[in-house]
C-alpha positions as CSV (number, residue, x, y, z in Angstrom):
1,M,4.6,-20.7,22.0
2,V,1.5,-22.7,20.7
3,K,1.2,-24.0,16.7
4,L,-1.6,-22.9,15.3
5,K,-3.0,-24.0,11.8
6,K,-4.2,-21.9,9.5
7,T,-8.1,-21.3,9.5
8,M,-8.4,-18.4,7.3
9,K,-9.4,-19.3,3.7
10,K,-6.9,-17.7,0.7
11,I,-8.1,-16.2,-2.1
12,I,-7.0,-14.3,-5.5
13,Y,-8.5,-11.3,-6.2
14,I,-8.7,-11.2,-10.0
15,A,-9.6,-8.0,-10.9
16,S,-10.9,-6.7,-14.9
17,F,-9.2,-4.3,-17.0
18,L,-10.8,-1.5,-16.6
19,C,-12.2,-1.7,-13.0
20,A,-12.4,0.4,-9.9
21,A,-9.0,0.4,-7.4
22,L,-9.3,-0.1,-3.8
23,L,-7.7,2.8,-1.8
24,A,-4.1,3.2,-1.6
25,G,-1.9,4.2,1.4
26,C,-2.2,5.4,5.2
27,D,-2.9,9.3,5.1
28,D,-5.1,11.5,4.0
29,F,-4.3,11.6,0.1
30,L,-4.1,7.9,0.0
31,T,-7.2,7.3,1.9
32,T,-9.3,9.4,-0.7
33,E,-12.5,7.8,-2.1
34,S,-11.5,6.3,-5.1
35,P,-13.6,7.7,-7.8
36,D,-15.9,6.8,-10.5
37,F,-13.7,8.0,-13.6
38,S,-16.3,7.3,-16.1
39,T,-18.5,10.2,-15.5
40,D,-18.5,13.0,-17.6
41,K,-18.7,15.1,-14.9
42,Y,-15.4,13.7,-13.0
43,W,-12.4,15.7,-13.3
44,R,-13.8,19.3,-12.0
45,D,-10.6,20.3,-9.5
46,K,-7.1,19.2,-8.2
47,A,-9.0,17.2,-5.4
48,D,-10.5,14.8,-7.9
49,V,-6.9,14.6,-9.5
50,E,-5.6,13.3,-6.2
51,A,-8.5,11.0,-6.1
52,G,-7.8,9.7,-8.9
53,L,-4.3,9.6,-8.2
54,S,-4.9,7.6,-4.9
55,S,-6.7,5.0,-7.1
56,V,-3.5,4.9,-9.3
57,Y,-1.4,4.4,-6.4
58,G,-3.9,1.6,-5.0
59,Q,-2.6,-0.7,-7.8
60,L,0.8,-0.9,-6.8
61,D,2.7,-4.0,-6.4
62,C,-0.6,-6.1,-6.1
63,R,-1.7,-4.1,-3.4
64,T,-5.4,-4.5,-4.1
65,N,-6.0,-6.2,-1.2
66,A,-4.9,-8.0,1.9
67,Y,-3.7,-11.0,0.1
68,T,-2.4,-10.2,-3.5
69,I,0.6,-8.9,-2.1
70,A,1.8,-12.1,-1.1
71,E,-0.3,-14.4,-3.6
72,V,0.8,-12.9,-6.6
73,K,3.7,-10.0,-5.9
74,Y,5.9,-12.7,-4.1
75,V,4.9,-16.0,-5.9
76,L,5.5,-14.1,-9.3
77,E,8.8,-12.0,-7.9
78,T,10.3,-14.5,-5.3
79,F,9.3,-18.0,-5.7
80,R,11.7,-18.2,-9.0
81,S,14.9,-17.1,-7.4
82,D,17.5,-19.4,-5.3
83,E,17.0,-16.4,-2.3
84,M,14.0,-18.9,-1.1
85,T,12.7,-22.4,-0.8
86,V,9.0,-23.1,-0.6
87,G,7.5,-24.5,2.3
88,Q,4.9,-27.3,2.6
89,D,1.8,-25.5,1.9
90,V,3.1,-24.2,-1.1
91,Y,2.3,-27.9,-2.4
92,N,-1.6,-27.2,-1.4
93,Y,-1.5,-24.6,-4.3
94,P,-0.5,-26.0,-7.6
95,E,-0.3,-22.9,-9.4
96,W,2.4,-21.4,-6.9
97,A,4.2,-24.4,-6.9
98,A,4.6,-24.2,-10.3
99,M,6.2,-20.6,-10.6
100,A,9.0,-22.0,-8.1
101,S,9.4,-25.5,-10.3
102,Y,9.3,-23.4,-13.5
103,S,6.6,-25.8,-14.8
104,Y,3.7,-23.0,-15.3
105,N,2.0,-22.2,-18.7
106,N,0.3,-19.2,-20.0
107,E,-2.7,-20.4,-18.2
108,N,-1.1,-19.8,-14.5
109,S,-3.6,-17.2,-12.6
110,C,-1.0,-15.7,-10.9
111,I,1.0,-14.5,-14.2
112,K,-2.3,-13.4,-15.3
113,E,-3.2,-11.2,-12.4
114,Y,0.1,-9.6,-12.3
115,W,-0.4,-8.9,-15.5
116,M,-3.5,-7.6,-15.3
117,N,-2.6,-5.4,-11.9
118,N,-0.1,-3.3,-13.9
119,Y,-2.1,-2.9,-16.5
120,N,-5.2,-1.6,-14.1
121,G,-2.1,1.1,-12.9
122,I,-1.6,1.9,-16.4
123,N,-5.3,2.4,-17.2
124,Y,-5.5,4.9,-14.3
125,A,-2.8,6.8,-14.5
126,N,-3.9,7.6,-18.1
127,N,-7.4,8.2,-16.6
128,V,-5.2,10.8,-14.6
129,L,-3.1,12.4,-16.9
130,F,-6.2,12.9,-19.0
131,G,-8.0,14.2,-16.3
132,I,-5.3,17.1,-15.5
133,K,-5.9,18.4,-19.5
134,K,-9.5,18.5,-18.5
135,V,-9.2,20.2,-14.7
136,Q,-6.7,23.1,-16.9
137,D,-9.1,23.4,-20.0
138,T,-12.2,23.2,-18.5
139,G,-12.3,23.1,-14.3
140,E,-11.0,24.6,-11.6
141,K,-7.4,25.5,-12.8
142,M,-4.9,24.6,-10.6
143,S,-1.1,26.4,-10.5
144,T,1.5,25.6,-12.1
145,E,3.4,23.9,-9.5
146,D,0.4,21.7,-8.9
147,E,-0.4,20.6,-12.0
148,N,3.4,19.9,-12.6
149,H,3.2,17.8,-9.5
150,L,0.4,16.0,-10.2
151,T,1.8,15.0,-14.1
152,G,5.3,13.7,-12.7
153,E,3.0,11.4,-10.2
154,A,1.1,10.3,-13.2
155,L,3.9,9.8,-15.1
156,F,6.4,7.9,-12.8
157,L,3.3,5.6,-12.1
158,R,2.8,4.6,-15.7
159,A,6.6,4.0,-16.1
160,Y,6.5,2.6,-12.9
161,F,4.1,0.0,-13.8
162,H,5.7,-0.3,-17.2
163,F,9.1,-0.9,-15.3
164,K,7.5,-3.9,-13.7
165,L,6.2,-5.5,-16.8
166,I,9.5,-5.4,-18.9
167,M,11.4,-6.7,-16.1
168,S,9.0,-10.1,-15.9
169,W,7.8,-10.1,-19.7
170,E,10.3,-9.7,-22.8
171,K,7.4,-7.9,-24.9
172,A,5.3,-5.7,-23.1
173,I,2.2,-3.4,-24.9
174,I,2.9,0.3,-24.4
175,R,-0.3,1.8,-23.0
176,D,0.0,5.7,-23.0
177,K,-3.5,7.0,-24.2
178,Y,-6.8,7.1,-22.1
179,L,-9.0,4.2,-23.1
180,T,-12.5,5.2,-24.3
181,G,-13.7,2.2,-26.0
182,E,-12.9,-1.9,-26.6
183,A,-11.6,-1.3,-29.6
184,Q,-8.7,0.3,-28.2
185,T,-7.6,-2.6,-26.2
186,H,-6.6,-4.6,-29.2
187,K,-2.9,-3.4,-29.5
188,A,0.8,-5.3,-30.3
189,L,3.5,-5.9,-28.4
190,S,6.3,-3.7,-28.3
191,S,9.7,-4.2,-28.8
192,R,11.9,-4.2,-25.6
193,T,13.8,-1.5,-27.0
194,D,10.8,0.5,-27.8
195,V,9.6,-0.6,-24.1
196,W,12.7,1.0,-22.2
197,D,12.6,4.1,-24.7
198,F,9.3,4.6,-23.4
199,I,10.0,4.0,-19.6
200,C,13.1,6.0,-19.8
201,S,11.2,8.8,-21.5
202,E,8.3,9.0,-18.9
203,L,10.8,9.0,-15.9
204,N,13.3,11.5,-17.1
205,N,10.1,13.8,-17.6
206,A,8.6,12.7,-14.2
207,G,12.0,13.7,-12.7
208,G,11.9,17.1,-13.9
209,L,8.4,17.9,-12.6
210,L,8.0,16.0,-9.2
211,P,9.0,18.1,-6.1
212,Q,12.5,17.1,-4.3
213,D,10.4,16.6,-1.0
214,R,7.5,15.9,0.3
215,P,5.8,17.4,3.6
216,S,4.8,14.4,6.2
217,S,0.9,15.0,4.9
218,E,2.1,13.4,1.7
219,T,4.4,10.6,2.7
220,G,4.2,7.6,0.2
221,R,4.0,10.2,-2.7
222,V,6.8,9.9,-5.4
223,T,9.6,12.9,-5.7
224,K,12.3,13.1,-8.1
225,A,14.9,10.8,-6.7
226,A,12.3,8.3,-7.2
227,A,11.9,8.8,-10.6
228,Y,15.7,9.1,-10.9
229,S,16.3,6.0,-8.9
230,Y,14.8,3.9,-11.7
231,L,15.9,6.0,-14.6
232,G,19.4,4.3,-13.6
233,W,18.1,1.1,-12.9
234,A,16.6,0.9,-16.2
235,Y,19.8,2.2,-17.6
236,L,21.9,0.1,-16.2
237,T,19.5,-2.7,-16.9
238,R,19.8,-1.8,-20.7
239,A,23.6,-1.6,-20.6
240,Y,23.9,-5.2,-20.2
241,E,20.9,-6.1,-22.7
242,E,21.6,-3.6,-25.3
243,T,25.8,-4.3,-25.7
244,A,26.5,-2.2,-28.4
245,K,25.5,1.1,-26.4
246,K,26.8,-0.1,-22.9
247,D,29.0,2.7,-22.6
248,E,26.3,5.3,-23.0
249,Y,23.6,3.8,-20.8
250,L,26.1,3.4,-18.1
251,G,26.9,6.9,-18.2
252,L,22.9,7.7,-18.7
253,A,22.6,5.7,-15.4
254,E,25.7,7.7,-13.8
255,E,23.7,10.8,-14.8
256,A,20.2,9.8,-12.9
257,F,21.9,8.3,-10.0
258,N,23.6,11.4,-8.9
259,K,20.3,13.0,-8.8
260,V,19.3,10.9,-6.0
261,T,20.1,13.3,-3.2
262,G,19.3,14.1,0.7
263,Y,19.0,10.3,1.5
264,E,21.3,8.7,3.9
265,L,22.0,4.7,5.3
266,E,19.7,3.4,7.8
267,P,22.2,2.2,10.7
268,N,19.5,-0.3,12.5
269,Y,18.9,-2.2,9.4
270,G,15.9,-4.2,10.3
271,S,13.7,-1.6,11.5
272,M,12.9,-0.5,7.7
273,F,10.8,-4.0,7.7
274,D,9.5,-4.5,11.1
275,G,7.1,-1.5,11.0
276,T,8.7,0.2,13.8
277,N,10.7,2.8,11.2
278,K,8.5,3.6,8.5
279,N,9.6,5.9,5.7
280,C,12.9,6.6,7.1
281,K,15.8,8.8,5.6
282,E,16.9,6.0,3.2
283,S,13.8,5.1,2.0
284,I,12.9,6.6,-1.6
285,F,9.9,4.8,-2.6
286,E,7.8,2.7,0.1
287,L,4.6,0.8,0.3
288,Q,2.3,2.1,2.7
289,F,0.4,-0.1,5.2
290,T,-1.1,0.8,8.4
291,N,-2.7,-1.0,11.0
292,S,-4.7,1.9,11.9
293,T,-8.4,1.5,10.9
294,V,-9.9,4.9,12.0
295,D,-10.7,6.0,7.9
296,G,-12.7,3.2,7.8
297,T,-10.6,1.6,5.2
298,Y,-7.8,-1.5,5.6
299,H,-4.6,-1.1,4.5
300,K,-2.4,-4.3,5.8
301,H,-1.4,-7.2,4.6
302,V,-0.8,-11.2,5.5
303,L,3.3,-11.6,4.6
304,H,4.0,-12.0,8.5
305,F,2.1,-15.1,8.3
306,W,4.0,-16.8,4.6
307,V,7.8,-16.1,6.2
308,A,6.9,-17.3,9.7
309,P,6.9,-21.2,10.2
310,G,4.3,-23.3,11.9
311,S,6.0,-22.8,15.5
312,M,5.2,-19.1,15.0
313,R,1.9,-19.4,13.8
314,G,3.3,-19.1,10.0
315,W,1.8,-20.5,7.1
316,D,5.2,-22.1,6.2
317,E,4.9,-20.3,2.8
318,I,8.5,-19.0,1.9
319,R,11.5,-20.7,3.6
320,V,15.2,-19.4,3.8
321,S,17.2,-20.9,1.2
322,E,20.5,-22.8,2.1
323,K,21.9,-20.7,-0.6
324,M,20.5,-17.4,1.3
325,Y,21.4,-18.8,4.7
326,N,24.7,-19.3,3.9
327,E,25.7,-16.3,2.4
328,F,24.1,-14.5,5.4
329,L,27.2,-16.5,7.3
330,K,29.6,-16.5,4.5
331,E,32.0,-13.8,6.1
332,G,32.2,-15.1,9.3
333,R,31.9,-13.4,13.0
334,I,33.7,-10.2,11.6
335,A,30.7,-8.1,12.5
336,E,30.6,-5.7,15.8
337,N,30.3,-8.0,18.5
338,N,31.6,-11.0,17.3
339,L,28.4,-10.9,15.5
340,Y,28.0,-12.1,11.8
341,D,26.8,-10.1,8.9
342,A,23.9,-7.1,10.7
343,R,21.8,-8.3,8.2
344,A,21.6,-11.4,8.5
345,Y,19.7,-10.8,12.0
346,G,17.8,-8.3,10.3
347,S,16.3,-10.5,7.5
348,M,16.4,-14.0,9.6
349,F,15.8,-16.0,12.6
350,F,18.4,-18.8,13.2
351,D,20.5,-20.9,15.7
352,D,22.9,-18.5,16.7
353,P,23.9,-17.5,20.5
354,Y,22.2,-13.9,19.7
355,Y,18.9,-15.3,19.4
356,H,19.3,-17.8,22.6
357,E,19.3,-15.3,24.9
358,G,17.8,-11.8,25.2
359,E,14.7,-12.7,23.7
360,H,15.2,-11.4,20.3
361,I,12.6,-13.4,18.3
362,L,9.6,-11.2,19.1
363,G,10.0,-11.3,22.8
364,Y,11.1,-15.0,22.8
365,N,14.3,-16.9,22.5
366,Y,15.7,-19.5,20.0
367,D,14.4,-22.6,22.2
368,D,10.8,-21.2,22.4
369,V,10.3,-21.1,19.1
370,Y,12.2,-24.0,16.9
371,Y,10.9,-27.4,19.1
372,E,13.1,-30.4,18.2
373,T,10.0,-31.0,15.8
374,S,10.3,-28.0,14.0
375,V,10.1,-28.4,10.4
376,T,12.8,-25.9,9.8
377,Q,15.4,-24.3,11.9
378,Y,15.5,-20.8,10.4
379,N,13.1,-18.6,9.3
380,F,12.8,-15.1,7.3
381,R,12.1,-12.4,9.3
382,K,11.9,-9.2,7.1
383,Y,8.6,-7.8,7.1
384,M,7.4,-9.6,10.5
385,P,6.2,-7.3,13.0
386,A,8.6,-6.3,15.9
387,T,6.3,-7.7,18.6
388,W,4.5,-11.2,19.2
389,D,1.4,-9.0,20.0
390,E,1.1,-7.9,16.2
391,Q,2.4,-11.2,14.9
392,K,-0.7,-13.0,16.0
393,Q,-2.9,-10.7,13.9
394,S,-4.4,-11.6,11.2
395,A,-3.0,-8.8,9.2
396,V,0.1,-6.6,9.7
397,G,0.8,-2.8,8.5
398,T,4.2,-3.4,7.8
399,N,5.3,-1.3,5.0
400,M,7.7,-2.6,2.0
401,P,10.6,-0.6,1.2
402,L,10.3,-0.5,-3.2
403,M,13.8,1.7,-3.4
404,R,15.9,2.5,-1.1
405,Y,19.2,4.4,-0.8
406,A,21.3,1.4,-0.3
407,N,20.2,0.0,-3.9
408,V,21.2,3.4,-5.6
409,L,24.6,3.3,-4.1
410,L,25.1,-0.9,-4.8
411,M,23.7,0.1,-8.3
412,Q,25.9,3.0,-8.7
413,A,28.8,0.8,-7.7
414,E,27.9,-1.4,-10.3
415,V,28.0,1.4,-13.3
416,Y,31.4,2.5,-11.7
417,N,32.7,-1.0,-11.9
418,E,31.4,-1.6,-15.0
419,Q,33.0,1.7,-16.3
420,K,36.3,0.4,-15.1
421,H,36.4,2.5,-12.2
422,P,36.6,0.0,-9.3
423,E,38.4,2.6,-6.8
424,K,35.3,4.7,-7.0
425,A,32.6,1.8,-6.7
426,I,34.5,0.2,-3.2
427,P,34.0,3.4,-1.2
428,L,30.3,3.0,-2.0
429,I,29.9,-0.6,-0.8
430,N,32.0,-0.2,1.9
431,D,29.6,2.3,2.9
432,V,26.7,-0.1,2.9
433,R,28.4,-2.9,4.6
434,R,29.7,-0.4,7.7
435,I,26.2,0.7,8.2
436,H,23.9,-1.9,7.6
437,G,26.3,-5.1,8.0
438,K,28.5,-3.5,10.8
439,L,31.4,-4.9,8.6
440,P,34.8,-3.8,8.0
441,A,36.2,-2.6,4.8
442,M,35.7,-5.3,1.5
443,T,38.9,-6.8,0.3
444,G,40.1,-6.8,-2.9
445,S,40.4,-3.7,-5.4
446,D,40.4,-5.0,-8.9
447,Y,37.2,-5.5,-11.5
448,E,36.6,-9.0,-10.7
449,A,36.6,-8.6,-6.8
450,V,34.5,-5.5,-6.5
451,K,31.9,-7.4,-9.4
452,A,31.9,-10.5,-6.5
453,Q,31.5,-8.7,-3.8
454,I,28.5,-6.4,-5.6
455,E,27.1,-10.0,-5.9
456,H,27.3,-10.5,-2.4
457,E,26.4,-7.6,-0.9
458,R,23.1,-7.4,-3.1
459,L,22.0,-10.8,-2.3
460,V,22.2,-10.0,1.5
461,E,20.9,-6.6,1.4
462,F,18.0,-6.8,-0.5
463,A,16.7,-10.8,0.3
464,L,13.0,-10.7,-0.2
465,E,13.0,-7.3,-1.5
466,N,12.9,-9.1,-5.2
467,S,15.5,-7.8,-7.4
468,R,17.1,-11.3,-7.1
469,F,15.8,-13.0,-10.2
470,Y,16.6,-9.7,-12.1
471,D,20.1,-9.3,-11.0
472,L,21.0,-12.9,-12.2
473,R,19.3,-12.0,-15.1
474,R,21.6,-8.9,-15.9
475,W,24.8,-10.8,-15.1
476,G,23.8,-13.9,-17.1
477,K,24.2,-16.0,-14.1
478,L,20.9,-17.3,-14.3
479,D,21.5,-21.2,-15.1
480,E,24.4,-21.4,-13.2
481,A,22.3,-20.5,-10.0
482,M,19.2,-22.4,-10.9
483,K,21.2,-25.6,-11.7
484,A,22.9,-24.9,-8.2
485,D,19.8,-24.8,-6.1
486,G,18.8,-27.8,-7.8
487,R,15.8,-26.2,-10.2
488,T,16.6,-28.7,-12.7
489,N,13.7,-27.4,-14.8
490,F,15.4,-24.0,-15.6
491,N,16.0,-23.0,-18.7
492,S,17.2,-19.8,-19.4
493,S,16.2,-19.8,-23.5
494,T,12.5,-20.3,-22.0
495,H,12.5,-19.0,-18.3
496,S,14.2,-15.7,-18.0
497,F,10.9,-14.5,-19.1
498,L,7.1,-15.1,-18.5
499,P,4.8,-16.2,-21.1
500,I,2.2,-13.9,-22.3
501,P,-1.2,-14.5,-20.3
502,L,-3.5,-17.0,-22.2
503,M,-6.4,-14.3,-21.5
504,E,-4.6,-11.4,-23.0
505,I,-3.8,-13.4,-26.2
506,Q,-7.5,-14.1,-26.6
507,T,-9.2,-11.3,-25.7
508,N,-6.1,-9.0,-27.9
509,N,-7.2,-9.4,-31.6
510,E,-3.4,-7.8,-32.4
511,I,-1.1,-10.3,-30.6
512,N,0.2,-13.8,-32.1
513,E,1.9,-15.6,-29.4
């Protein structure tokens, strides 16, 4: 293979608070033309509502263009974690490097863009909820079932954007009203407890309205399981944050997770991320991309270049950290066929006999890719496509699972263990180990052993799926982890949460930070 230098100019798309969303997803619904909410003639029928929802989906996880997924979402959610280390190219972009070194401030453009993207999504969701009422009052009235399903979608998405905000900021602004004028943008930050109360209420209401399943024509749209999965995650997080109500919140988390039914773990772990097994039986909520441009739209991302080294035509942005590498191989060759944990092979390329033969690295072997002069000898494999021809493309259409059944099982195991029932947690952990890792059952049976195992499983299971920083904060282990990772600038008192963007402070008269 020939090393290539990056020739594509990187850009960061900065959206205004009320700007029009780009398109979301890859099926008929998700490629509906983005509507003009500003006209009084809008909100006539179900088609208008679904077009409005397409714009809400378009804001998911900074999915506004091919670059923002990597340059905003992954900078904000991944660079602060010990699962990765930055590659050399990151230092060409000071605001990215600042996130990894914890030297950022409230003027950082990535922080601003992440904040704005989520509030754009919230605003569009509020517009849709307004539109549903208008259609039912003055337009072509929808059936009760359609009204419920569409309302459930909008409520879930509004809650999801608030969830993303409260996971990154200590406080956030609850925006639950359709905006009709500039004056309404001035609103104070709500307490953390109030934001959590709002999110949990929204998710619970959404779960009661959403359908259990979707036909293939609606792939990518949320279901009951998505609502209850995030509701359980919210309550699990609150159980650690609001210790006076720990038992109550653990019980509510358990109740939510028990409502997530009809899903199975996918035996081929890596296939969920390389584009060959999109929206599989394990997928609860998945960010949709496609290589197809037949509808005249563009739904791809560049994360494949971010995780790949120069020897694989990559940009060397995100490297596997030593912590992550060691964790993958921690248990030794105890998996099937005398291999390491199967998730290691689904998540990274590294110097292993498996990769020295059989052309398992996108049709190549290890020595074909990693030369003596290679900067790195291992790299992430997640989100790279399955073939070399696809990897060479300027952008790819691999999907990004946002919520998988494995996450539900491991969070449920954590709930049981915190309820002092490790015996209930162990079978769930072992299911994930057996099916995804091709590993034998865990050892140990008491609370501490199960807790340690959950921490290990979550790290190797969800590498680059951006739960690591939030897991460490929930467990009270941020300082410990960052010190071990050499992040000398990190201090949990100042870096557990992001600063409110200066832009928000300057334009919102109700915020005094």
